[in-house]
C-alpha distance (Angstrom), angle and dihedral (degrees) to the residues before:
residue distance angle dihedral
M1 . . .
I2 3.77 . .
R3 3.76 89.3 .
L4 3.83 89.8 54.8
A5 3.80 92.3 56.5
A6 3.73 92.2 44.9
A7 3.78 93.3 51.0
L8 3.76 92.0 49.4
T9 3.79 92.0 47.8
A10 3.77 87.3 57.6
A11 3.76 93.2 46.7
A12 3.78 135.1 99.5
A13 3.76 132.7 -30.3
V14 3.76 109.7 -146.7
V15 3.87 137.7 169.6
A16 3.83 108.0 -103.2
T17 3.76 143.7 161.9
T18 3.79 125.8 -121.3
V19 3.81 113.0 -128.7
A20 3.82 136.1 173.9
F21 3.76 124.3 -126.3
P22 3.82 133.6 -146.7
A23 3.78 125.6 -139.9
P24 3.77 116.1 -47.2
S25 3.82 95.6 -108.3
S26 3.82 92.2 61.4
A27 3.82 121.5 90.3
I28 3.80 112.6 -139.3
A29 3.73 133.8 -173.2
P30 3.77 124.3 -124.8
E31 3.78 118.0 -103.3
E32 3.83 118.7 -100.4
P33 2.86 133.3 -99.5
I34 3.78 96.7 33.8
D35 3.77 116.6 -150.7
P36 3.88 111.3 -111.9
G37 3.76 92.0 -127.9
S38 3.82 131.8 117.2
R39 3.78 109.7 -69.9
M40 3.81 135.4 170.9
L41 3.74 133.4 -154.7
L42 3.81 123.2 -162.4
V43 3.80 112.6 -149.5
L44 3.82 113.8 -161.6
D45 3.82 127.9 -161.9
S46 3.81 109.7 -132.5
S47 3.79 97.4 168.6
G48 3.81 121.7 135.4
S49 3.85 94.3 -96.2
M50 3.78 89.8 65.0
A51 3.82 86.3 78.2
E52 3.81 91.2 70.4
A53 3.69 120.0 105.3
T54 3.79 126.1 -100.6
P55 3.85 123.4 -136.8
D56 3.78 89.8 -99.2
G57 3.81 93.6 59.5
G58 3.81 103.8 -102.5
T59 3.81 127.3 98.0
R60 3.76 124.4 -95.3
I61 3.71 93.4 -116.3
D62 3.78 92.5 51.1
A63 3.82 91.1 51.4
A64 3.79 90.9 49.8
K65 3.80 92.7 48.1
D66 3.82 94.3 46.3
A67 3.85 90.1 49.8
L68 3.79 92.5 47.8
R69 3.78 92.2 47.1
Q70 3.83 87.8 58.7
V71 3.78 89.0 50.1
I72 3.76 91.9 52.5
A73 3.77 95.0 44.0
G74 3.72 91.0 53.0
L75 3.79 100.1 46.4
P76 3.82 116.3 121.0
D77 3.80 114.3 -122.8
D78 3.79 93.6 -105.8
Q79 3.88 98.1 45.3
E80 3.79 109.5 117.0
V81 3.78 114.0 -142.1
G82 3.76 140.5 147.4
L83 3.82 139.0 -170.2
R84 3.75 132.2 -133.6
V85 3.85 126.5 178.7
Y86 3.82 131.5 -165.2
G87 3.76 134.2 -165.0
A88 3.75 92.2 29.8
E89 3.77 106.5 116.9
V90 3.88 113.9 25.6
F91 3.84 114.1 65.4
S92 3.88 107.4 -160.9
Q93 3.78 134.0 32.2
N94 3.73 86.7 -127.0
D95 3.83 90.9 62.8
P96 3.83 119.8 91.7
G97 3.74 111.7 -97.4
A98 3.78 96.7 18.7
C99 3.85 92.5 124.8
T100 3.80 91.9 46.6
D101 3.76 94.3 45.8
S102 3.86 99.6 130.3
Q103 3.83 128.8 119.2
L104 3.75 131.8 -165.6
I105 3.79 100.5 -142.1
A106 3.84 96.7 171.2
T107 3.85 123.5 29.1
P108 3.78 111.1 -141.2
G109 3.75 105.7 -89.4
T110 3.77 145.0 100.8
G111 3.78 131.0 -89.4
N112 3.83 89.8 45.8
R113 3.83 101.8 106.6
D114 3.81 98.7 113.7
A115 3.77 90.4 47.0
L116 3.80 92.2 49.8
T117 3.78 91.6 50.6
A118 3.81 93.9 46.9
A119 3.78 91.2 47.0
L120 3.85 91.9 56.0
D121 3.79 90.5 53.4
D122 3.79 92.4 56.1
Y123 3.78 97.4 57.2
E124 3.78 127.1 89.0
P125 3.80 132.4 173.5
Y126 3.83 108.9 -85.5
G127 3.81 125.4 130.6
E128 3.81 150.0 22.2
T129 3.82 130.5 -45.4
P130 3.88 109.2 -108.2
I131 3.83 94.5 169.0
G132 3.83 94.8 154.3
Y133 3.78 93.5 54.6
A134 3.84 91.6 44.6
L135 3.77 90.7 53.6
Q136 3.79 92.1 48.8
E137 3.77 89.5 53.1
A138 3.76 92.0 44.1
G139 3.80 88.9 57.3
K140 3.80 89.0 55.6
D141 3.85 90.9 46.7
L142 3.82 90.0 57.5
G143 3.71 98.6 45.9
T144 3.80 128.7 -143.3
E145 3.78 106.1 -76.5
G146 3.75 136.4 73.9
P147 3.83 131.3 6.6
R148 3.81 112.9 -36.8
T149 3.75 133.7 178.7
I150 3.81 132.0 -164.9
V151 3.78 117.1 -159.8
L152 3.82 109.0 -161.8
V153 3.81 120.7 -164.2
S154 3.81 113.5 -168.2
D155 3.80 139.6 153.8
G156 3.77 101.7 -159.9
E157 3.77 153.4 13.6
P158 3.82 122.8 -62.2
T159 3.76 115.3 -95.1
C160 3.83 97.9 -167.2
A161 3.73 139.8 53.1
P162 2.99 139.6 -77.5
D163 3.79 101.8 72.9
P164 3.86 104.1 -115.7
C165 3.83 90.8 -146.9
E166 3.76 90.2 60.7
V167 3.82 90.7 45.0
A168 3.81 90.1 52.4
T169 3.75 90.9 51.9
Q170 3.81 90.2 50.9
L171 3.79 93.7 47.0
A172 3.83 95.0 49.0
G173 3.72 98.3 33.7
G174 3.81 130.2 106.8
G175 3.80 95.0 35.7
V176 3.82 92.7 -64.6
D177 3.76 110.0 160.4
V178 3.80 98.0 -118.4
R179 3.78 131.2 121.3
I180 3.76 128.6 -174.1
D181 3.80 117.5 -152.8
V182 3.82 116.3 -169.6
V183 3.81 130.7 -157.8
G184 3.81 113.9 -162.8
L185 3.81 108.9 -157.1
D186 3.83 114.1 -151.2
V187 3.86 91.8 -33.9
D188 3.81 131.3 167.8
T189 3.82 125.4 -124.3
A190 3.80 97.6 -88.8
A191 3.79 93.3 49.0
R192 3.79 90.9 44.8
D193 3.82 91.7 53.8
K194 3.87 91.3 50.8
L195 3.80 93.9 46.0
R196 3.80 92.6 46.5
C197 3.82 86.8 52.0
I198 3.81 90.2 57.7
A199 3.82 93.0 51.2
E200 3.82 93.9 46.0
N201 3.81 93.7 47.7
G202 3.79 89.2 44.5
H203 3.82 93.7 53.7
G204 3.79 89.6 -115.0
T205 3.76 140.7 110.0
Y206 3.79 131.5 -93.3
Y207 3.84 118.9 -139.3
D208 3.83 126.0 -167.3
A209 3.80 115.5 -142.1
K210 3.77 118.9 -172.1
D211 3.80 96.3 177.5
A212 3.84 144.1 -7.4
D213 3.87 94.2 -69.4
D214 3.81 92.0 51.7
L215 3.87 89.3 47.7
V216 3.77 90.5 53.5
R217 3.79 92.4 50.4
S218 3.77 93.8 47.8
L219 3.79 94.1 48.0
D220 3.81 88.0 45.1
T221 3.76 92.1 58.0
S222 3.81 97.0 39.3
T223 3.79 98.4 46.2
T224 3.83 94.3 43.4
R225 3.76 91.9 50.3
A226 3.79 90.2 46.3
S227 3.78 87.8 55.6
R228 3.78 95.0 51.3
P229 3.78 110.8 75.1
F230 3.80 118.6 165.6
D231 3.72 102.0 -56.5
L232 3.75 133.4 -162.8
T233 3.84 114.3 173.5
G234 3.80 140.7 178.5
T235 3.78 144.3 111.0
P236 3.81 109.5 -49.6
I237 3.73 113.3 -107.7
E238 3.85 137.0 165.1
G239 3.78 116.8 -138.9
A240 3.88 118.0 -149.8
A241 3.78 128.9 -119.4
S242 3.79 92.1 -125.6
P243 3.83 137.0 36.6
A244 3.75 91.5 -118.8
D245 3.75 92.1 62.4
A246 3.81 97.6 38.2
P247 3.79 116.3 134.7
V248 3.77 120.6 -126.6
V249 3.81 117.0 -106.4
T250 3.75 127.3 -170.6
A251 3.81 130.2 -164.2
G252 3.77 107.9 -52.2
Q253 3.80 145.8 77.8
Y254 3.78 122.6 -68.4
L255 3.77 138.1 -176.0
D256 3.82 121.9 -145.8
T257 3.86 137.5 160.5
V258 3.74 123.5 -110.9
P259 3.86 107.6 -115.7
L260 3.75 129.4 -140.2
N261 3.77 94.0 -116.0
D262 3.79 144.8 13.4
G263 3.78 97.7 18.8
L264 3.85 124.8 -119.2
W265 3.81 125.6 -58.6
Y266 3.87 125.7 -160.3
R267 3.82 136.0 167.8
V268 3.79 128.4 -136.2
E269 3.80 116.3 -162.1
R270 3.73 108.8 -147.0
T271 3.86 116.2 -126.0
A272 3.80 96.9 -155.6
P273 3.88 136.6 7.4
G274 3.80 111.5 -100.3
S275 3.79 94.9 27.9
T276 3.87 116.6 129.4
I277 3.75 119.9 -125.2
H278 3.84 113.2 -146.1
V279 3.81 119.4 -168.6
G280 3.78 123.0 -178.8
I281 3.81 134.8 178.3
A282 3.82 135.7 -158.5
H283 3.75 124.9 -169.9
Y284 3.74 144.0 164.6
S285 3.89 119.5 -90.8
A286 3.80 123.8 -160.5
D287 3.84 89.1 -153.1
I288 3.77 142.7 7.5
G289 3.79 138.1 -101.9
N290 3.79 119.2 -12.5
M291 3.87 89.4 -6.6
G292 3.80 94.2 53.0
N293 3.80 136.1 90.6
W294 3.79 114.5 -85.0
M295 3.81 127.5 -160.5
S296 3.78 131.6 -177.9
V297 3.78 139.6 -149.7
Y298 3.84 122.4 -157.0
L299 3.78 129.2 -176.5
Y300 3.81 125.6 -151.9
A301 3.80 136.8 -172.4
D302 3.84 85.9 -167.6
P303 3.79 116.7 23.8
D304 3.80 89.3 -149.7
G305 3.80 93.8 64.5
M306 3.84 118.8 -43.2
E307 3.82 99.2 113.1
C308 3.80 118.3 -174.1
G309 3.72 101.8 -176.4
G310 3.77 144.6 -40.4
R311 3.82 143.3 -169.3
S312 3.74 140.9 -171.4
S313 3.79 125.5 -142.2
F314 3.78 124.2 -118.8
P315 3.81 109.3 -163.4
M316 3.75 120.7 -146.7
G317 3.78 96.4 -177.8
N318 3.84 132.2 -3.8
L319 3.79 90.2 -51.4
G320 3.79 118.5 78.9
Y321 3.83 121.2 -177.2
T322 3.78 142.7 164.1
A323 3.85 140.4 156.3
A324 3.73 143.0 -156.0
M325 3.76 135.9 -162.5
T326 3.86 141.3 -159.6
W327 3.85 100.0 -130.7
S328 3.84 117.4 132.5
E329 3.80 124.4 179.3
L330 3.81 88.3 -132.6
P331 3.87 105.7 84.0
D332 3.84 94.2 -150.6
D333 3.74 94.5 47.0
A334 3.90 111.1 127.6
C335 3.79 89.8 -124.3
N336 3.91 86.7 64.4
T337 3.81 96.4 40.8
A338 3.78 110.7 30.9
D339 3.82 113.4 119.7
V340 3.80 91.0 -139.6
I341 3.78 131.1 36.9
Y342 3.77 119.5 -161.3
V343 3.80 119.0 -143.7
H344 3.81 124.2 -157.1
V345 3.78 119.4 -169.8
D346 3.80 117.4 -174.6
E347 3.72 145.6 159.1
V348 3.79 110.7 -103.5
Q349 3.84 108.1 -116.1
N350 3.79 127.4 -129.8
I351 3.81 92.2 30.4
R352 3.80 108.5 80.3
A353 3.75 119.5 -34.4
D354 3.76 97.5 -157.1
L355 3.85 102.6 98.2
A356 3.79 93.8 91.9
G357 3.78 109.6 119.8
Q358 3.81 94.0 17.3
P359 3.76 120.6 119.9
V360 3.86 120.4 -102.2
E361 3.78 123.8 -163.2
V362 3.83 114.0 -141.0
V363 3.78 119.1 -168.1
V364 3.83 127.4 -172.9
Y365 3.79 129.1 -164.7
E366 3.85 127.0 175.1
E367 3.80 109.8 -154.3
P368 3.87 114.5 -155.2
P369 3.81 119.2 -112.0
L370 3.77 119.4 -102.9
A371 3.72 120.3 -90.2
D372 3.80 87.3 -125.2
P373 3.83 104.6 39.6
S374 3.81 91.1 -163.3
G375 3.82 90.1 64.5
R376 3.81 91.5 -141.6
D377 3.83 91.4 142.2
L378 3.83 95.2 51.9
V379 3.71 119.2 117.7
A380 3.92 112.5 -122.6
A381 3.71 119.7 -96.6
P382 3.89 108.6 -80.7
G383 3.80 116.3 -114.1
P384 3.78 120.3 -114.2
P385 3.84 113.3 -74.7
T386 3.73 122.1 -121.5
W387 3.88 118.6 -116.1
E388 3.81 113.4 -113.1
T389 3.78 116.7 -166.0
L390 3.81 110.5 -115.4
V391 3.83 123.8 -140.8
P392 3.80 108.8 -138.5
G393 3.78 113.1 -124.8
D394 3.83 132.2 -155.3
P395 3.78 99.9 -49.3
A396 3.82 127.5 -124.4
T397 3.75 108.5 -126.3
D398 3.84 102.6 -177.6
V399 3.85 97.6 75.1
V400 3.79 118.0 101.0
P401 3.84 111.2 -156.7
G402 3.79 121.4 -134.1
T403 3.82 124.7 -121.6
S404 3.80 95.8 -129.9
T405 3.77 142.3 3.7
S406 3.81 88.3 -83.8
N407 3.84 95.4 67.3
A408 3.79 104.4 22.8
P409 3.83 114.9 136.3
V410 3.82 115.4 -124.8
V411 3.77 110.7 -120.8
S412 3.78 138.7 165.4
D413 3.81 140.6 -130.4
G414 3.80 112.9 -45.6
T415 3.75 146.5 75.6
Y416 3.85 123.5 -62.4
A417 3.77 127.6 -168.0
F418 3.83 118.4 -145.1
D419 3.76 139.9 151.1
I420 3.81 120.7 -137.2
N421 3.79 129.0 -157.0
P422 3.83 126.7 -141.4
G423 3.77 112.3 -79.6
E424 3.85 92.8 17.4
T425 3.79 130.2 128.9
Q426 3.86 118.4 -159.6
V427 3.84 122.0 -166.2
L428 3.80 135.2 -165.9
A429 3.82 127.4 -177.5
I430 3.83 124.7 -143.1
P431 3.89 130.4 178.2
L432 3.79 116.7 -110.1
D433 3.86 123.3 -169.8
W434 3.80 136.6 -163.1
G435 3.84 109.5 -69.7
Q436 3.80 93.8 22.6
N437 3.78 135.0 109.2
L438 3.80 128.4 -167.4
Q439 3.84 128.9 -134.4
A440 3.84 121.8 -163.0
Q441 3.84 118.8 -171.0
F442 3.75 125.0 -169.9
D443 3.86 119.9 -155.9
G444 3.80 125.0 -176.8
V445 3.77 142.9 125.0
V446 3.82 125.9 -95.9
P447 3.80 108.4 -109.0
E448 3.80 127.1 -151.2
V449 3.81 108.8 -76.4
T450 3.79 129.1 -169.9
S451 3.85 97.5 -148.7
I452 3.74 141.9 11.8
D453 3.78 106.3 -72.3
V454 3.82 142.3 152.2
G455 3.77 121.2 -86.9
P456 3.81 123.7 -135.7
T457 3.80 117.3 -59.9
V458 3.78 131.0 -150.9
Q459 3.83 123.3 -150.5
I460 3.82 133.6 168.4
S461 3.77 127.5 -147.5
G462 3.78 133.5 -175.7
P463 3.78 134.8 -119.0
V464 3.81 94.1 -83.6
R465 3.82 93.4 41.6
D466 3.82 90.0 -93.2
V467 3.81 126.7 148.4
G468 3.78 124.9 -128.6
T469 3.75 112.2 152.6
V470 3.82 137.2 133.9
D471 3.79 112.9 -90.8
F472 3.79 107.2 -125.0
Y473 3.79 93.4 171.7
G474 3.78 107.0 139.3
D475 3.81 92.5 -2.6
Q476 3.82 107.5 62.0
P477 3.85 120.1 160.0
A478 3.82 113.9 -81.1
D479 3.84 94.5 -116.0
W480 3.79 95.6 52.9
T481 3.82 116.9 103.8
G482 3.75 126.3 -124.9
N483 3.78 108.0 -97.1
T484 3.85 98.7 -134.3
W485 3.82 108.1 97.2
G486 3.78 117.6 -156.8
M487 3.84 86.4 52.2
I488 3.88 94.0 65.3
A489 3.75 121.9 72.9
V490 3.82 116.2 -102.3
G491 3.81 110.2 -104.1
S492 3.78 93.1 26.5
P493 3.82 117.7 134.5
Y494 3.81 112.9 -99.5
R495 3.75 120.9 -155.0
T496 3.77 133.0 173.5
G497 3.78 137.6 143.8
A498 3.71 151.0 161.4
Q499 3.84 136.5 -123.2
T500 3.79 132.8 -159.9
L501 3.74 124.0 -135.7
T502 3.87 113.7 -109.9
V503 3.79 111.3 -84.3
G504 3.81 110.5 -105.6
Y505 3.77 131.9 150.2
L506 3.79 93.9 -127.0
N507 3.68 93.6 56.4
R508 3.76 82.8 93.3
L509 3.75 88.4 72.9
E510 3.87 86.0 66.5
F511 3.75 132.6 59.1
S512 3.81 86.2 -98.5
D513 3.87 99.0 73.1
G514 3.88 88.8 142.3
T515 3.86 88.3 87.0
S516 3.84 97.2 49.3
M517 3.82 93.1 98.9
P518 3.79 134.5 43.5
G519 3.76 120.4 -122.4
L520 3.80 141.8 107.8
R521 3.83 115.0 -31.3
Y522 3.85 117.5 -150.1
V523 3.86 114.8 -140.9
Q524 3.75 108.9 -157.9
V525 3.86 125.0 -166.0
S526 3.76 114.8 -168.3
Y527 3.82 129.1 -173.2
G528 3.83 125.5 -161.8
E529 3.81 125.4 -118.3
M530 3.75 96.0 -98.1
G531 3.87 131.0 72.3
D532 3.74 139.7 38.6
P533 3.86 127.8 -60.0
L534 3.86 104.7 -73.0
P535 3.81 126.3 -144.4
Y536 3.81 113.2 -148.8
T537 3.79 144.5 156.2
L538 3.78 124.7 -126.3
T539 3.83 115.4 -155.3
L540 3.84 117.8 -162.9
R541 3.71 127.8 -169.0
T542 3.84 132.1 171.9
N543 3.87 114.5 -149.4
G544 3.77 129.8 -164.7
T545 3.83 137.3 40.9
A546 3.82 112.3 -56.4
G547 3.81 111.3 -123.5
E548 3.78 96.4 17.6
G549 3.85 111.6 143.6
A550 3.82 93.3 6.5
A551 3.78 115.4 174.6
E552 3.79 120.0 -123.7
Y553 3.76 113.7 -130.4
A554 3.76 132.4 -155.9
D555 3.81 115.6 -111.1
I556 3.76 106.0 -109.9
D557 3.77 124.0 169.8
G558 3.73 111.7 -115.8
L559 3.80 95.7 17.6
T560 3.79 122.4 101.5
P561 3.85 120.7 -158.9
P562 3.85 115.0 -131.1
V563 3.78 120.4 -102.4
A564 3.79 134.1 -177.9
D565 3.87 98.4 -88.5
S566 3.84 94.0 40.4
T567 3.74 120.0 135.8
L568 3.87 82.7 -173.7
V569 3.83 89.2 -161.1
S570 3.79 131.4 43.5
G571 3.73 131.9 -154.9
G572 3.79 101.1 -111.0
D573 3.77 107.0 -129.3
E574 3.81 88.5 7.3
G575 3.80 94.3 65.7
D576 3.77 125.4 -141.5
S577 3.76 116.3 0.2
A578 3.80 96.2 -125.8
E579 3.73 133.8 56.1
E580 3.82 120.5 -138.2
Q581 3.78 109.9 -120.7
P582 3.83 111.7 144.6
A583 3.79 122.7 -178.9
D584 3.81 116.9 -94.9
D585 3.79 93.1 -115.2
A586 3.82 104.0 37.0
T587 3.73 140.6 59.0
P588 3.83 124.7 -153.0
G589 3.78 108.9 -93.6
D590 3.83 94.6 18.8
E591 3.78 122.7 119.2
A592 3.82 116.4 -104.5
T593 3.80 114.8 -84.8
E594 3.81 120.3 -112.4
D595 3.80 94.6 -97.6
Q596 3.79 88.8 50.0
A597 3.78 94.5 48.9
L598 3.75 112.2 159.4
T599 3.78 115.5 -153.4
S600 3.76 132.8 177.4
D601 3.73 142.4 -141.0
D602 3.80 132.9 -169.6
D603 3.76 98.6 -77.4
S604 3.79 110.6 120.1
G605 3.70 145.0 160.8
G606 3.81 133.8 -168.3
G607 3.73 144.3 -175.0
S608 3.75 137.0 96.7
E609 3.80 138.3 -71.5
P610 3.10 138.6 -41.2
P611 3.85 114.0 67.4
W612 3.83 108.3 -121.7
T613 3.79 102.1 162.6
P614 2.94 130.4 101.0
I615 3.84 91.4 25.0
G616 3.70 122.8 -172.1
L617 3.84 99.7 -117.6
G618 3.75 137.2 122.1
V619 3.81 121.5 -120.5
A620 3.84 91.4 -82.2
G621 3.80 91.2 49.7
V622 3.81 92.9 49.6
L623 3.80 90.5 52.0
A624 3.78 93.2 45.6
L625 3.75 92.8 47.8
A626 3.81 92.8 64.4
G627 3.82 89.0 63.6
A628 3.78 95.9 36.8
G629 3.79 100.4 45.1
W630 3.80 96.5 101.3
L631 3.82 93.1 47.9
V632 3.79 92.1 49.4
R633 3.79 94.2 48.9
R634 3.80 90.7 47.0
N635 3.82 89.5 53.2
R636 3.80 94.6 50.2
A637 3.84 99.3 65.4
T638 3.79 140.3 34.5
S639 3.80 116.8 -156.4
T640 3.75 119.1 -121.0
P641 3.85 108.9 -104.3
């Protein structure tokens, strides 16, 4: 239960309203208007069957109350949450009001922690199980705008109309941003099927809980995920419409808004000649691949023409990212020596012009110059690694993935079990050192789909939102699955993955400069808008000798060399951009344990960055990409002068 409180303490910050609550037996209506922020409602079963014992000796209601107390105790001050109960006041289905026996005892808001705890103490198992009615009322409690989550805890089947599966369909239908997670506490097969139906129709996840510990783990995962919407963070900043007016930015993480015209200009004042300025961006994308939103970042020693480098993003999920740097192999090049570097961030035209007004995360890192500016002692750029099929081990189940690079937990080699909902992106972070490369392998089963769509995709970005992965386009490993669902039999194994190039300083001579520095790598799994919630495992393995080929940097005041666990940038007031959450049986940098043994076979792939397969395209997009591949690649990078 301590883990539950800790997870919630690290969870979301959302805009909320403080409200006061009457005695628990009173039903109250939510305040109007309701803020369109992220809000969560806990719905607790208080029917008579909750008095039954659990396998660990306590009662079901006590287990539920204990777990929810931990939730409440760990809530951050600005987390908006409410509580509704059902089956608490009317004893028999034959009594009037039994099937409308549900009370909102805490309107979703903040400042209500004492009221929530006191309300839990006042409820005892008593009546029927009107789940459908309670869900209908929960929908009203949460309002009609913004992301909303209902977390239902129940121990049995509904005993009243309406059918809760139909209610869940109505609540989550029509593209409304609602999800219903369900925790079944010590339920039989029939109840499990009904509760699972509620979660599936409500675009949520069903969790089985046999006892109090299971209940804590389930609520831990559900409430933490509910509190982590797509998240870009940083110190607020306003870029200018022209280089002359550009604000100065130093190393760090910033948050700006995409303008209607002219893009965003910033200036970076170089600390020392020969340093390398890295600038990355992350942004929301309404779609993926060639259909998605693209943005670009360009760096200039002279805003009137001296371009040092530039890249465009290529989203494979709702998170787009890219980065550029100033490094030139010519020591006296202006890109290496200019006192000021100008940064231009813009929406890529002729793709989708709907990014205006959306947030964009801008990250800046200044890499120290080499101790030997000539670079004569540098190890040559490593060749592309070969893919080795990974054998999933016994998966860790207590890690909650982030939704972006800003809230990704830091993990280590091993296998992790998750489920992902349509339209979701999940992110983990893992350290990567000089001489190492990272493999990430996704394993799942193809669900039933109603149309041809794209399966999950895996991508890996670097510490400043840079890209540096093996290009498997046209040469994917033999055991990977084609990524177009609707053309693969339901129930078939589905495997895909991604692999970074080996970290080496001189990778920056190549198109793949995203692996020219050590630091955290962000593994991102994205799932399209169609389909059912999908269970999967993600197996991670770092290969190579840590520290091999490390660059030696000059000692410059104010500049920090990159290391394996570097975030390299931090989110200003938000703190570091990654959250430490290692697996129970592994430590970053350690070899995999015996039960997570990762073996290989002869499947391989090769090539150079960027990652083009699997790509988030429909059938038409896949066919078009074959002819457009060269053009897209040409548009994604600009060579250093």
